[in-house]
C-alpha positions as a printed Julia matrix, in Angstrom:
98×3 Matrix{Float64}:
 73.46  69.24  302.05
 73.95  67.24  298.83
 71.64  66.26  295.92
 71.0   63.51  295.03
 68.51  63.96  292.24
 69.15  66.34  288.91
 67.84  70.0   288.8
 64.86  70.18  287.23
 65.82  72.85  285.06
 68.59  71.28  283.31
 66.33  68.14  282.74
 63.93  70.5   281.47
 66.25  72.1   279.39
 68.03  68.92  277.82
 64.62  67.24  277.74
 63.53  70.5   275.39
 67.05  70.59  273.27
 66.03  66.79  272.65
 62.66  67.64  271.53
 63.3   70.48  269.43
 66.52  68.72  267.31
 64.05  66.11  266.61
 61.62  68.18  265.55
 64.13  69.92  263.1
 65.67  66.91  262.25
 61.93  65.4   261.01
 61.4   68.56  259.35
 64.69  68.6   257.44
 63.85  65.15  256.33
 59.76  64.78  255.62
 58.85  68.33  255.67
 57.45  70.52  253.05
 61.36  71.97  251.85
 62.59  68.61  253.26
 64.68  66.05  251.6
 61.88  63.47  250.35
 60.06  66.26  248.42
 62.82  67.85  246.91
 63.67  64.22  245.01
 59.75  64.15  244.19
 60.05  67.47  243.2
 63.48  66.62  240.54
 62.0   63.98  239.58
 58.84  65.79  238.42
 61.5   68.49  236.93
 62.74  65.92  234.71
 59.82  64.27  233.31
 58.69  67.74  232.42
 61.59  68.24  230.35
 61.05  65.3   228.88
 57.52  66.24  228.17
 58.64  70.17  227.08
 60.96  68.66  224.45
 58.39  66.28  222.78
 56.22  69.06  222.91
 58.95  71.31  221.41
 59.75  68.63  218.34
 55.96  68.21  217.63
 55.7   72.22  217.41
 58.52  72.32  215.07
 56.91  69.77  212.85
 53.43  71.11  212.6
 55.57  74.92  211.96
 56.78  73.21  209.05
 53.87  71.6   207.61
 51.78  74.9   208.48
 54.87  77.03  206.42
 54.73  74.28  203.77
 50.71  75.18  203.13
 51.27  79.07  203.36
 50.68  81.35  200.69
 54.44  82.09  200.27
 55.49  78.91  200.05
 52.89  76.13  198.73
 54.06  72.12  198.49
 51.93  70.61  196.12
 52.67  66.98  197.33
 52.0   67.97  200.75
 48.39  69.74  199.46
 47.66  66.61  197.43
 47.83  64.37  200.56
 45.81  66.89  202.7
 42.94  67.08  200.54
 43.0   63.42  199.52
 42.9   62.53  203.29
 40.36  64.58  203.92
 38.45  64.41  201.17
 38.86  60.95  201.05
 39.5   60.98  196.78
 41.83  59.17  194.62
 43.14  59.01  191.04
 41.33  56.27  188.87
 44.83  54.53  188.09
 45.19  53.94  192.37
 43.84  51.32  194.06
 42.5   52.02  197.38
 43.19  49.42  200.52
 41.15  49.67  203.37
């Protein structure tokens, strides 16, 4: 007796293998650890590195100003500038433009 239709087990096995292959392919591309998410995370890393570098530059400038106004080293020009800015003072021979 000849079989005219394929065995149910073989069809089920290949169908299951196909579904699993499609699932893992989708997970590798779209999943939380997939390729698209990886590209997005790398873009965020690059953006945050730029922000970190900008903040490091700003921190260095503030540390420089703090050191110039410290008790150990006093920059009189910077002290004069800050006092004028904070107190709103000017010398009698200066012209103030607002």
